[in-house]
C-alpha positions as CSV (number, residue, x, y, z in Angstrom):
1,M,-3.7,5.2,-7.8
2,N,-5.4,8.3,-9.1
3,I,-2.9,10.2,-11.2
4,G,-4.7,13.1,-12.6
5,R,-2.2,16.1,-13.2
6,K,0.8,13.7,-12.4
7,S,0.5,12.3,-16.0
8,N,1.7,13.8,-19.1
9,N,-0.1,11.1,-21.2
10,E,-3.7,9.7,-21.7
11,L,-3.6,7.9,-18.0
12,L,-5.7,9.2,-15.2
13,F,-5.8,6.0,-12.9
14,I,-3.8,2.6,-12.4
15,N,-4.4,0.1,-10.0
16,F,-4.4,-3.8,-9.5
17,N,-7.5,-5.7,-8.3
18,H,-7.4,-7.6,-5.2
19,D,-5.2,-10.5,-6.0
20,F,-3.1,-8.7,-8.5
21,S,-4.1,-10.9,-11.3
22,C,-5.4,-7.6,-13.2
23,I,-4.7,-4.0,-13.9
24,S,-7.3,-1.5,-14.2
25,V,-6.8,1.8,-16.0
26,G,-8.6,4.9,-16.6
27,T,-7.9,7.0,-19.1
28,R,-8.9,10.4,-20.7
29,T,-11.0,8.4,-23.4
30,G,-12.5,5.4,-21.4
31,Y,-11.1,2.6,-19.4
32,R,-9.2,-0.7,-19.8
33,I,-8.5,-3.8,-17.9
34,Y,-5.3,-5.8,-18.5
35,N,-4.3,-9.5,-17.3
36,C,-1.2,-9.8,-15.6
37,D,-0.1,-13.3,-16.4
38,P,-0.2,-13.8,-19.3
39,T,-0.2,-10.0,-20.0
40,G,-2.7,-8.8,-22.3
41,K,-5.8,-6.5,-22.7
42,C,-9.1,-8.3,-21.8
43,Y,-11.6,-5.4,-21.8
44,S,-12.1,-1.7,-23.0
45,K,-14.4,0.8,-23.4
46,S,-14.1,4.6,-24.7
47,D,-17.3,6.5,-23.9
48,G,-15.4,9.6,-22.0
49,G,-12.7,10.2,-19.5
50,V,-12.5,7.9,-16.5
51,G,-10.5,9.1,-13.1
52,I,-11.3,5.9,-11.0
53,V,-11.6,2.1,-12.1
54,E,-11.9,-0.3,-9.1
55,M,-12.3,-3.9,-9.8
56,L,-14.3,-6.6,-7.5
57,F,-11.7,-9.2,-7.6
58,C,-12.0,-10.8,-11.3
59,T,-15.7,-10.5,-11.5
60,S,-17.5,-8.4,-14.1
61,L,-18.3,-5.7,-11.6
62,V,-16.4,-2.6,-11.9
63,A,-16.8,0.7,-10.0
64,L,-16.2,3.8,-12.3
65,V,-16.0,7.6,-11.5
66,G,-15.7,10.2,-14.3
67,A,-12.8,12.4,-14.9
68,G,-15.1,15.5,-15.4
69,E,-13.8,16.1,-18.8
70,Q,-17.3,15.4,-20.4
71,P,-20.7,16.4,-18.7
72,A,-21.8,12.9,-18.7
73,F,-18.8,11.7,-16.7
74,S,-18.8,13.8,-13.6
75,P,-16.1,13.2,-10.7
76,R,-19.0,13.3,-8.1
77,R,-21.1,10.2,-9.9
78,L,-20.3,6.7,-9.1
79,Q,-21.3,4.0,-11.6
80,I,-21.3,0.3,-10.8
81,T,-21.0,-1.4,-14.2
82,N,-21.6,-5.1,-15.2
83,T,-18.8,-5.4,-18.1
84,K,-20.1,-8.9,-19.2
85,R,-23.7,-7.5,-19.5
86,Q,-22.8,-4.1,-20.9
87,S,-24.9,-2.5,-18.3
88,N,-25.1,-0.1,-15.2
89,V,-26.2,-1.7,-11.9
90,C,-26.7,1.5,-10.2
91,E,-25.5,5.3,-10.0
92,L,-24.7,7.3,-7.0
93,T,-24.2,11.3,-7.1
94,F,-22.4,12.9,-4.2
95,I,-22.3,16.6,-3.2
96,T,-18.4,16.8,-3.8
97,A,-15.8,15.0,-6.1
98,I,-15.4,11.2,-5.2
99,L,-11.6,10.8,-4.4
100,A,-11.5,7.1,-3.9
101,V,-13.6,4.0,-4.0
102,K,-13.0,0.6,-2.2
103,L,-14.9,-2.7,-2.5
104,N,-14.8,-6.2,-1.3
105,R,-17.8,-8.9,-1.6
106,K,-19.5,-7.2,1.4
107,R,-19.0,-3.5,1.3
108,L,-18.4,-0.7,-0.9
109,M,-16.7,2.4,0.4
110,V,-16.9,5.8,-1.1
111,V,-14.4,8.6,0.3
112,L,-14.9,12.4,-0.2
113,E,-12.5,14.8,1.1
114,E,-14.4,14.9,4.6
115,H,-16.5,12.0,4.5
116,I,-16.4,8.1,4.0
117,Y,-19.6,6.3,3.0
118,V,-20.2,2.6,3.7
119,Y,-22.8,0.6,1.5
120,D,-23.9,-2.9,1.6
121,I,-22.6,-4.1,-1.8
122,S,-25.5,-6.6,-2.1
123,N,-28.1,-3.8,-2.4
124,M,-26.3,-0.5,-2.4
125,K,-28.0,0.6,0.8
126,L,-26.1,3.4,2.7
127,L,-25.0,1.7,6.0
128,H,-23.0,4.4,7.6
129,T,-21.3,7.7,7.2
130,I,-18.0,8.4,8.7
131,D,-16.8,12.2,9.3
132,T,-13.0,12.5,8.9
133,S,-10.5,15.4,8.8
134,P,-9.7,17.0,5.6
135,N,-8.4,14.0,3.5
136,P,-7.5,15.3,0.1
137,N,-5.3,12.5,-0.5
138,A,-8.0,9.9,0.2
139,L,-5.8,8.0,2.5
140,C,-7.9,5.1,3.6
141,A,-8.0,1.3,2.8
142,L,-10.6,-1.6,2.9
143,S,-9.5,-5.2,3.6
144,P,-10.3,-7.5,0.8
145,D,-11.7,-10.2,3.0
146,S,-15.4,-10.3,3.7
147,D,-15.2,-11.9,7.1
148,N,-12.2,-9.7,8.3
149,C,-14.0,-6.8,6.9
150,Y,-12.2,-3.4,8.0
151,I,-11.6,0.1,7.1
152,A,-8.1,1.9,7.9
153,Y,-7.7,5.6,8.0
154,P,-6.3,8.5,9.9
155,P,-8.5,9.7,12.6
156,N,-10.0,13.3,12.8
157,A,-7.7,16.2,13.4
158,S,-7.8,16.0,17.2
159,G,-5.9,12.8,16.9
160,A,-2.1,12.7,16.9
161,A,0.0,12.8,14.0
162,G,0.7,9.0,12.8
163,E,-2.4,7.7,14.2
164,L,-4.4,4.9,12.5
165,L,-8.2,4.1,13.3
166,L,-9.3,0.5,12.7
167,F,-13.4,0.5,11.8
168,D,-15.3,-2.8,11.4
169,A,-17.4,-2.5,8.4
170,I,-19.7,-5.3,9.4
171,S,-20.7,-4.1,13.0
172,L,-20.0,-0.3,12.0
173,Q,-17.9,0.3,15.0
174,A,-14.5,1.8,15.5
175,I,-12.5,-0.8,17.2
176,N,-9.0,0.4,17.7
177,I,-6.5,3.3,17.2
178,L,-2.8,2.8,16.7
179,Q,0.1,4.9,17.0
180,A,1.5,3.8,13.9
181,H,4.2,6.5,13.2
182,K,5.3,9.9,15.0
183,S,4.6,11.8,11.5
184,P,1.6,11.8,9.6
185,L,0.5,8.8,7.6
186,S,1.0,8.7,3.9
187,C,0.3,5.2,3.1
188,I,-1.9,2.1,4.2
189,G,-2.5,-1.4,2.8
190,F,-4.4,-4.4,4.2
191,N,-3.2,-8.1,3.5
192,Y,-5.4,-10.2,1.5
193,K,-7.2,-11.9,4.8
194,G,-7.6,-8.6,6.5
195,T,-5.5,-9.8,9.3
196,M,-2.5,-7.4,8.8
197,V,-2.2,-3.8,8.1
198,A,0.8,-2.0,7.0
199,T,1.8,1.8,7.3
200,A,4.3,4.3,6.0
201,S,4.5,8.0,7.3
202,D,5.4,10.9,5.1
203,Q,8.9,10.4,6.2
204,G,8.8,7.2,4.4
205,T,11.7,5.6,5.8
206,I,10.1,3.2,8.3
207,I,7.4,0.5,7.2
208,R,5.5,-1.1,9.8
209,V,3.1,-3.8,10.0
210,F,0.3,-4.5,12.6
211,S,-2.1,-7.2,13.5
212,V,-5.7,-6.7,12.9
213,P,-7.9,-6.0,14.9
214,T,-5.5,-6.1,18.1
215,G,-3.0,-3.5,16.7
216,D,0.1,-5.2,17.9
217,K,3.2,-4.5,15.9
218,L,4.4,-7.5,14.3
219,F,7.1,-6.3,11.7
220,Q,9.3,-3.2,11.3
221,F,11.1,-2.5,7.9
222,R,13.6,0.1,6.9
223,R,13.1,1.5,3.4
224,G,16.1,3.7,3.5
225,T,17.7,6.5,5.7
226,T,16.5,9.7,3.3
227,S,12.9,10.7,3.2
228,S,10.9,9.6,0.3
229,R,7.1,9.6,-0.8
230,I,5.8,6.1,-0.5
231,Y,3.4,5.4,-3.5
232,S,2.1,1.8,-2.6
233,I,2.2,-0.8,-0.2
234,A,0.9,-4.3,-0.9
235,F,1.2,-7.9,0.8
236,N,1.2,-10.8,-1.5
237,V,-1.8,-13.1,-1.4
238,E,0.4,-15.8,0.8
239,N,1.4,-13.3,3.3
240,T,5.1,-14.0,2.9
241,L,6.1,-10.8,1.1
242,L,5.7,-7.0,1.4
243,C,6.4,-4.8,-1.3
244,V,6.7,-0.9,-1.2
245,S,7.1,1.6,-4.1
246,S,8.5,5.1,-3.2
247,G,9.7,8.2,-5.0
248,N,13.4,7.2,-5.0
249,D,12.6,5.0,-8.2
250,T,13.1,1.6,-6.2
251,V,10.8,-0.8,-5.2
252,H,11.7,-2.8,-1.9
253,V,10.4,-6.2,-1.3
254,F,10.6,-7.3,2.6
255,K,10.3,-10.8,3.9
256,L,7.4,-11.7,6.4
257,I,8.9,-14.4,8.3
258,S,7.2,-17.2,10.1
259,E,6.3,-17.2,13.8
260,E,9.0,-19.9,14.3
261,E,11.5,-18.1,12.4
262,K,10.7,-15.0,14.1
263,K,10.9,-16.8,17.5
264,T,14.3,-18.2,16.8
265,Q,15.3,-14.6,15.7
266,D,14.0,-12.9,18.8
267,E,15.7,-15.7,20.9
268,I,19.0,-14.9,19.2
269,L,18.1,-10.9,19.6
270,E,17.5,-11.6,23.4
271,R,20.7,-13.3,24.0
272,R,22.6,-10.6,22.3
273,R,21.0,-8.2,24.3
274,S,21.6,-9.9,27.4
275,S,25.4,-10.3,26.5
276,S,25.7,-6.6,25.6
277,S,23.6,-5.7,28.9
278,N,26.1,-7.6,31.2
279,L,29.1,-5.9,29.3
280,R,27.8,-2.7,29.9
281,K,27.0,-3.4,33.4
282,H,30.7,-4.4,34.1
283,S,31.8,-1.6,32.4
284,V,29.8,0.8,34.6
285,I,30.9,-1.1,37.8
286,S,34.5,-0.9,36.8
287,S,34.1,2.9,35.9
288,L,32.6,3.7,39.3
289,K,35.5,2.1,41.0
290,N,37.9,4.7,39.0
291,P,37.7,8.0,40.8
292,L,39.0,9.7,37.5
293,V,35.7,8.7,35.7
294,N,32.4,10.6,36.2
295,A,29.8,8.2,37.3
296,A,26.9,10.0,36.1
297,G,28.6,10.0,32.7
298,S,29.2,6.3,32.7
299,V,25.5,5.5,33.8
300,G,24.2,7.6,31.2
301,S,26.2,5.8,28.6
302,Y,24.6,2.6,29.9
303,F,21.2,3.6,29.0
304,L,21.9,5.4,25.9
305,P,22.0,2.4,23.5
306,E,18.6,1.0,24.9
307,K,17.2,4.5,23.8
308,I,18.5,4.5,20.3
309,S,18.3,0.9,19.7
310,E,15.3,0.8,17.4
311,M,17.0,2.8,14.7
312,W,19.0,-0.6,14.3
313,E,16.1,-2.9,14.7
314,P,14.1,-2.5,11.4
315,S,14.9,-5.2,8.9
316,R,16.1,-4.4,5.6
317,D,14.8,-5.3,2.2
318,F,15.2,-9.1,1.0
319,C,15.2,-7.8,-2.6
320,F,14.6,-4.6,-4.6
321,A,14.1,-3.3,-8.0
322,K,15.2,-0.1,-9.7
323,L,12.9,1.5,-12.2
324,P,14.1,2.0,-15.8
325,A,15.1,5.4,-17.0
326,E,12.0,6.1,-18.9
327,S,10.0,5.6,-15.6
328,K,12.5,7.8,-13.4
329,G,10.4,10.3,-11.0
330,S,7.4,8.6,-12.2
331,P,4.5,7.7,-9.4
332,N,4.1,3.8,-9.4
333,I,2.4,1.1,-7.9
334,C,3.7,-2.5,-7.1
335,A,2.5,-6.0,-6.2
336,V,4.0,-9.6,-6.0
337,T,1.9,-12.0,-8.0
338,S,0.6,-15.4,-7.1
339,S,1.9,-16.7,-10.3
340,S,4.6,-19.7,-10.0
341,P,7.1,-18.7,-9.7
342,P,5.9,-15.3,-8.3
343,F,7.4,-12.0,-9.9
344,L,7.3,-8.5,-8.9
345,A,5.0,-6.2,-11.0
346,V,5.5,-2.3,-11.3
347,V,2.8,0.0,-13.1
348,T,4.1,3.6,-13.6
349,A,2.2,6.7,-14.5
350,E,4.1,6.8,-17.6
351,G,2.3,3.8,-18.7
352,W,4.5,1.1,-18.3
353,F,4.1,-2.2,-16.8
354,Y,7.2,-4.2,-15.6
355,Q,7.9,-7.5,-14.6
356,Y,10.9,-8.6,-12.6
357,Q,12.5,-11.7,-11.7
358,M,13.0,-12.3,-8.0
359,D,15.9,-14.6,-6.6
360,M,13.8,-16.1,-3.8
361,E,16.7,-17.9,-2.2
362,N,19.4,-15.1,-2.2
363,G,17.5,-12.1,-2.9
364,G,19.4,-9.1,-4.1
365,E,18.6,-7.0,-7.1
366,C,15.6,-8.1,-9.1
367,T,15.9,-8.8,-12.9
368,L,13.7,-6.9,-15.4
369,I,12.4,-9.6,-17.8
370,R,9.6,-7.8,-19.5
371,K,8.1,-4.4,-20.1
372,I,4.6,-3.6,-21.5
373,S,3.0,-0.3,-22.7
374,L,-0.1,0.4,-21.4
375,L,-0.8,3.1,-23.9
376,E,-2.5,2.8,-27.1
377,N,-1.8,4.6,-30.3
378,D,1.7,4.8,-29.6
379,A,3.8,3.6,-32.4
380,D,7.2,4.4,-30.6
381,R,6.1,1.9,-27.7
382,P,5.8,-1.8,-28.5
383,L,2.9,-3.5,-26.6
384,A,5.0,-5.8,-25.3
385,S,8.8,-6.1,-25.1
386,P,10.8,-9.0,-23.7
387,I,14.1,-8.0,-22.0
């Protein structure tokens, strides 16, 4: 997450790596990398302000973009750095500011406001340039998997609001356009294997999950009933949970049920619908026999529930976490770790890293078990504080 002016401290950027085992932090003086479990700083460098820090899994390769606060650290310059060898692998300079960088083991993607550049990461050869509509928030995603290697982004301005374009980063072809939402998209996230993509609109009430590349809708979740900005969407590596952080200071965790469970639930739902349909038909027929009842109104009421049924279909969260008071209103990112047992991890623009315990049997509200300050030289904030 590019924090920029959203932060009142030294932080400019926060993100997890692909498997949520590390946190990368860009600051006004340099950048740092932390392990999630056990939590601790494993690398830092202070050469100048860094606005983007993206890791390649847990390797020593890191993509860096300057914050522009020093001439040598331009926001138009991308540096690929080997932290182990303390050397730059390559540098690329662009005509406008770099808004985002995404990478996996085969591709590197550089996002400008109106262009996406796709590179072969093995030799940094430019493979393709995608022209986009103005995208100041750098809304896009690259799947972590090298075999299912896809890019997702909103199509150009001529497309309908809420559309999502899937682009094959290996064949360099657009392969599908999904009507994900009715209003403009605000957040996109792939699962670890690149077989699913989750989306949220600027309303922030409904989260949808689609298969990749077919675009079939697999899941639909309700975050809430009031609009809220969605900051991050993340699948766990095992593809069993989906976590979503938003501007209402709550992180929601949804269960991705198995196909067998889904089939059972679908059968139950179908039986309920069939039973409800028979009752409605009986009601309509009975009312038509009654001369005092307006037949047209009765038929209309028969069809009405089907038209509004989707508002009740989205599943609610399995568990949730409330952010502490010190992070109230703070932009944040979330993840479910692969540790045993897994925990919910949240990093905020205020510089806090929270660990929550999830009740995997009963769900409900998560328990905050640990908080860690990612800010340095702050005597009032201990590095680690168990709850």
